[in-house]
Kinemage of the C-alpha trace (Angstrom):
@kinemage 1
@onewidth
@group {chain A} dominant
@subgroup {mainchain}
@vectorlist {calphas} color= white
{ca met a 1} P 5.125 -21.413 -4.201
{ca glu a 2} L 3.653 -24.890 -4.491
{ca ser a 3} L 0.789 -25.080 -6.956
{ca ser a 4} L -1.238 -27.271 -4.525
{ca lys a 5} L -1.192 -24.633 -1.822
{ca pro a 6} L -3.723 -21.784 -2.452
{ca leu a 7} L -2.524 -18.285 -1.903
{ca leu a 8} L -4.457 -16.652 0.985
{ca leu a 9} L -5.011 -13.031 1.696
{ca ala a 10} L -3.287 -13.629 4.997
{ca asp a 11} L -0.190 -14.837 3.071
{ca ile a 12} L -0.180 -11.728 0.971
{ca glu a 13} L -0.667 -9.455 3.981
{ca ala a 14} L 2.194 -11.130 5.885
{ca ala a 15} L 4.508 -10.896 2.828
{ca val a 16} L 3.671 -7.192 2.288
{ca arg a 17} L 4.151 -6.249 5.992
{ca ala a 18} L 7.495 -8.154 6.131
{ca ser a 19} L 8.713 -6.319 3.019
{ca trp a 20} L 8.205 -2.628 4.111
{ca gly a 21} L 11.272 -0.639 4.947
{ca ala a 22} L 12.514 2.897 4.796
{ca asp a 23} L 13.608 2.162 1.262
{ca thr a 24} L 10.032 1.460 0.125
{ca ala a 25} L 8.484 4.565 1.781
{ca thr a 26} L 7.694 7.762 -0.110
{ca pro a 27} L 11.134 9.431 -0.529
{ca asp a 28} L 9.994 12.870 0.672
{ca his a 29} L 8.758 11.287 3.891
{ca arg a 30} L 11.552 8.675 4.240
{ca pro a 31} L 13.391 10.507 7.069
{ca his a 32} L 10.269 10.166 9.253
{ca trp a 33} L 9.817 6.405 8.666
{ca thr a 34} L 10.461 4.139 11.685
{ca ala a 35} L 10.143 0.465 12.413
{ca asp a 36} L 7.661 1.431 15.181
{ca asn a 37} L 5.193 2.470 12.445
{ca pro a 38} L 6.233 0.405 9.445
{ca ala a 39} L 3.056 1.162 7.425
{ca arg a 40} L 3.890 4.884 7.420
{ca asp a 41} L 4.163 6.266 3.861
{ca gln a 42} L 3.818 2.864 2.263
{ca cys a 43} L 0.229 3.191 0.998
{ca gly a 44} L 0.872 4.047 -2.624
{ca val a 45} L 3.385 1.283 -3.368
{ca thr a 46} L 1.346 -1.209 -1.256
{ca ala a 47} L -1.846 -0.432 -3.192
{ca met a 48} L -0.040 -0.971 -6.490
{ca val a 49} L 1.457 -4.316 -5.411
{ca leu a 50} L -1.992 -5.482 -4.116
{ca asn a 51} L -3.462 -4.367 -7.465
{ca asp a 52} L -0.890 -6.531 -9.252
{ca leu a 53} L -1.816 -9.573 -7.150
{ca leu a 54} L -5.522 -9.141 -6.632
{ca gly a 55} L -6.739 -6.772 -9.400
{ca gly a 56} L -9.617 -4.452 -8.511
{ca glu a 57} L -9.453 -0.659 -8.275
{ca leu a 58} L -7.031 1.817 -6.813
{ca ile a 59} L -8.751 4.197 -4.369
{ca arg a 60} L -7.350 7.611 -3.260
{ca gly a 61} L -8.606 9.575 -0.332
{ca glu a 62} L -7.442 12.689 1.440
{ca val a 63} L -5.651 12.873 4.726
{ca arg a 64} L -6.780 15.924 6.763
{ca val a 65} L -5.473 17.415 9.938
{ca his a 66} L -7.738 20.017 11.607
{ca gly a 67} L -9.686 20.221 8.315
{ca glu a 68} L -6.661 20.943 6.122
{ca arg a 69} L -5.527 18.317 3.513
{ca thr a 70} L -2.023 17.242 4.362
{ca asp a 71} L -1.618 14.278 2.059
{ca phe a 72} L -3.332 11.579 0.103
{ca his a 73} L -3.990 7.968 1.175
{ca trp a 74} L -4.246 4.947 -1.256
{ca trp a 75} L -5.950 1.596 -0.810
{ca asn a 76} L -7.689 -1.129 -2.877
{ca arg a 77} L -11.259 -2.008 -3.673
{ca leu a 78} L -11.977 -5.513 -4.969
{ca gly a 79} L -15.249 -6.811 -6.450
{ca met a 80} L -18.553 -6.521 -4.462
{ca gly a 81} L -17.286 -3.430 -2.631
{ca val a 82} L -14.601 -5.248 -0.563
{ca glu a 83} L -11.905 -2.764 0.420
{ca ile a 84} L -8.417 -3.658 1.585
{ca asp a 85} L -6.248 -1.163 3.285
{ca leu a 86} L -3.083 -2.643 4.767
{ca thr a 87} L -1.649 0.765 5.734
{ca arg a 88} L -4.558 2.388 7.543
{ca glu a 89} L -2.847 2.015 10.977
{ca gln a 90} L -0.099 4.479 9.887
{ca phe a 91} L -2.203 7.496 10.925
{ca gly a 92} L -2.359 9.214 14.230
{ca pro a 93} L -5.708 10.217 15.860
{ca glu a 94} L -5.444 13.705 14.432
{ca glu a 95} L -5.100 12.448 10.865
{ca ile a 96} L -8.539 11.782 9.287
{ca val a 97} L -8.921 9.938 5.947
{ca ser a 98} L -11.862 11.150 3.956
{ca gly a 99} L -13.298 10.515 0.532
{ca gly a 100} L -12.292 7.708 -1.692
{ca thr a 101} L -12.164 8.164 -5.468
{ca val a 102} L -11.275 5.477 -7.997
{ca ile a 103} L -8.050 6.410 -9.759
{ca pro a 104} L -7.178 4.589 -12.980
{ca arg a 105} L -3.886 2.687 -12.775
{ca pro a 106} L -1.201 4.481 -14.794
{ca ala a 107} L 0.114 2.703 -17.878
{ca glu a 108} L 3.588 3.384 -16.603
{ca ile a 109} L 4.681 4.001 -13.007
{ca val a 110} L 6.822 7.060 -12.896
{ca arg a 111} L 6.592 8.459 -9.343
{ca leu a 112} L 7.759 5.855 -6.720
{ca arg a 113} L 8.787 3.413 -9.436
{ca glu a 114} L 11.943 2.276 -7.617
{ca glu a 115} L 10.088 1.901 -4.329
{ca tyr a 116} L 7.245 0.025 -6.029
{ca glu a 117} L 9.513 -2.407 -7.869
{ca leu a 118} L 11.534 -3.042 -4.679
{ca leu a 119} L 8.391 -3.795 -2.657
{ca arg a 120} L 6.865 -5.893 -5.473
{ca asp a 121} L 10.024 -8.023 -5.805
{ca arg a 122} L 10.337 -8.509 -1.991
{ca val a 123} L 6.660 -9.560 -1.746
{ca leu a 124} L 6.838 -11.923 -4.722
{ca gly a 125} L 9.977 -13.464 -3.303
{ca lys a 126} L 8.363 -14.090 0.024
{ca leu a 127} L 5.232 -15.614 -1.639
{ca arg a 128} L 7.370 -18.046 -3.703
{ca arg a 129} L 8.949 -19.654 -0.667
Protein backbone atom coordinates (compact mmCIF):
# COMPACT_ATOMS: atom_id res chain seq x y z
CA MET A 1 0.00 0.00 0.00
CA GLU A 2 1.44 3.36 -0.96
CA SER A 3 1.78 5.81 1.89
CA SER A 4 0.47 8.66 -0.29
CA LYS A 5 -2.82 6.91 -1.01
CA PRO A 6 -5.30 7.10 1.89
CA LEU A 7 -7.12 3.94 2.89
CA LEU A 8 -10.83 4.39 2.22
CA LEU A 9 -13.70 2.49 3.79
CA ALA A 10 -14.65 1.42 0.26
CA ASP A 11 -11.18 -0.17 -0.10
CA ILE A 12 -11.61 -2.06 3.16
CA GLU A 13 -15.11 -3.21 2.22
CA ALA A 14 -13.96 -4.45 -1.20
CA ALA A 15 -11.01 -6.30 0.34
CA VAL A 16 -13.22 -7.96 2.97
CA ARG A 17 -15.89 -9.01 0.47
CA ALA A 18 -13.26 -10.41 -1.90
CA SER A 19 -11.71 -12.42 0.96
CA TRP A 20 -14.77 -14.33 2.17
CA GLY A 21 -15.00 -18.04 1.43
CA ALA A 22 -16.35 -21.24 2.90
CA ASP A 23 -13.08 -21.54 4.82
CA THR A 24 -13.69 -18.25 6.67
CA ALA A 25 -17.32 -19.05 7.59
CA THR A 26 -18.36 -20.36 11.01
CA PRO A 27 -17.39 -24.08 10.89
CA ASP A 28 -20.75 -25.37 12.17
CA HIS A 29 -22.50 -23.55 9.34
CA ARG A 30 -19.86 -24.07 6.64
CA PRO A 31 -21.81 -26.76 4.75
CA HIS A 32 -24.55 -24.16 4.13
CA TRP A 33 -22.21 -21.45 2.80
CA THR A 34 -22.52 -20.62 -0.92
CA ALA A 35 -20.99 -18.06 -3.25
CA ASP A 36 -24.57 -16.86 -3.91
CA ASN A 37 -24.65 -15.50 -0.33
CA PRO A 38 -20.96 -14.92 0.49
CA ALA A 39 -21.68 -12.86 3.64
CA ARG A 40 -23.43 -15.83 5.26
CA ASP A 41 -21.81 -16.80 8.57
CA GLN A 42 -18.94 -14.32 8.13
CA CYS A 43 -20.12 -11.75 10.69
CA GLY A 44 -17.94 -12.66 13.68
CA VAL A 45 -14.65 -12.83 11.81
CA THR A 46 -15.53 -9.79 9.70
CA ALA A 47 -16.35 -7.71 12.80
CA MET A 48 -13.01 -8.68 14.35
CA VAL A 49 -11.03 -7.76 11.22
CA LEU A 50 -12.82 -4.41 10.97
CA ASN A 51 -12.08 -3.85 14.65
CA ASP A 52 -8.39 -4.47 13.89
CA LEU A 53 -8.43 -1.91 11.08
CA LEU A 54 -10.84 0.73 12.39
CA GLY A 55 -11.05 0.28 16.15
CA GLY A 56 -14.39 1.01 17.78
CA GLU A 57 -16.66 -1.47 19.50
CA LEU A 58 -17.89 -4.97 18.71
CA ILE A 59 -21.68 -5.22 18.76
CA ARG A 60 -23.66 -8.45 19.14
CA GLY A 61 -27.36 -8.77 18.42
CA GLU A 62 -29.73 -11.70 18.28
CA VAL A 63 -31.08 -13.34 15.15
CA ARG A 64 -34.69 -14.38 15.59
CA VAL A 65 -36.99 -16.43 13.41
CA HIS A 66 -40.67 -16.35 14.41
CA GLY A 67 -39.65 -14.84 17.75
CA GLU A 68 -37.15 -17.59 18.64
CA ARG A 69 -33.43 -16.83 18.86
CA THR A 70 -31.60 -18.91 16.28
CA ASP A 71 -28.16 -17.29 16.36
CA PHE A 72 -26.16 -14.16 17.12
CA HIS A 73 -25.05 -11.46 14.70
CA TRP A 74 -21.92 -9.29 15.02
CA TRP A 75 -21.05 -5.87 13.59
CA ASN A 76 -19.03 -2.75 14.46
CA ARG A 77 -19.70 0.64 16.00
CA LEU A 78 -17.22 3.44 15.46
CA GLY A 79 -17.17 6.83 17.15
CA MET A 80 -20.20 9.12 17.08
CA GLY A 81 -22.60 6.18 16.78
CA VAL A 82 -21.55 5.16 13.25
CA GLU A 83 -22.26 1.47 12.71
CA ILE A 84 -20.72 -0.72 10.01
CA ASP A 85 -22.27 -4.06 9.16
CA LEU A 86 -20.81 -5.65 6.04
CA THR A 87 -22.69 -8.92 6.51
CA ARG A 88 -26.26 -7.73 7.14
CA GLU A 89 -27.40 -8.91 3.70
CA GLN A 90 -26.80 -12.53 4.68
CA PHE A 91 -30.22 -12.80 6.29
CA GLY A 92 -33.45 -13.89 4.71
CA PRO A 93 -36.70 -11.96 5.28
CA GLU A 94 -37.74 -14.32 8.09
CA GLU A 95 -34.53 -13.66 10.05
CA ILE A 96 -34.80 -10.54 12.22
CA VAL A 97 -31.75 -9.03 13.94
CA SER A 98 -32.62 -7.37 17.23
CA GLY A 99 -30.77 -5.75 20.05
CA GLY A 100 -27.18 -4.70 19.93
CA THR A 101 -24.96 -5.03 22.96
CA VAL A 102 -21.33 -3.92 23.18
CA ILE A 103 -19.14 -6.97 23.75
CA PRO A 104 -15.56 -6.40 24.93
CA ARG A 105 -12.97 -7.76 22.53
CA PRO A 106 -11.41 -10.90 24.00
CA ALA A 107 -7.72 -10.71 24.85
CA GLU A 108 -7.23 -13.92 22.88
CA ILE A 109 -9.38 -15.24 20.08
CA VAL A 110 -10.17 -18.86 20.77
CA ARG A 111 -13.35 -19.61 18.83
CA LEU A 112 -12.97 -19.02 15.08
CA ARG A 113 -9.26 -18.26 15.46
CA GLU A 114 -8.23 -20.01 12.23
CA GLU A 115 -11.07 -18.41 10.26
CA TYR A 116 -10.30 -14.97 11.69
CA GLU A 117 -6.57 -15.22 10.95
CA LEU A 118 -7.24 -16.46 7.42
CA LEU A 119 -9.67 -13.60 6.70
CA ARG A 120 -7.37 -11.02 8.31
CA ASP A 121 -4.38 -12.17 6.28
CA ARG A 122 -6.35 -12.15 3.02
CA VAL A 123 -7.76 -8.67 3.68
CA LEU A 124 -4.37 -7.22 4.66
CA GLY A 125 -2.81 -8.77 1.57
CA LYS A 126 -5.40 -7.16 -0.69
CA LEU A 127 -5.01 -3.78 1.01
CA ARG A 128 -1.22 -3.85 0.52
CA ARG A 129 -1.47 -4.22 -3.26
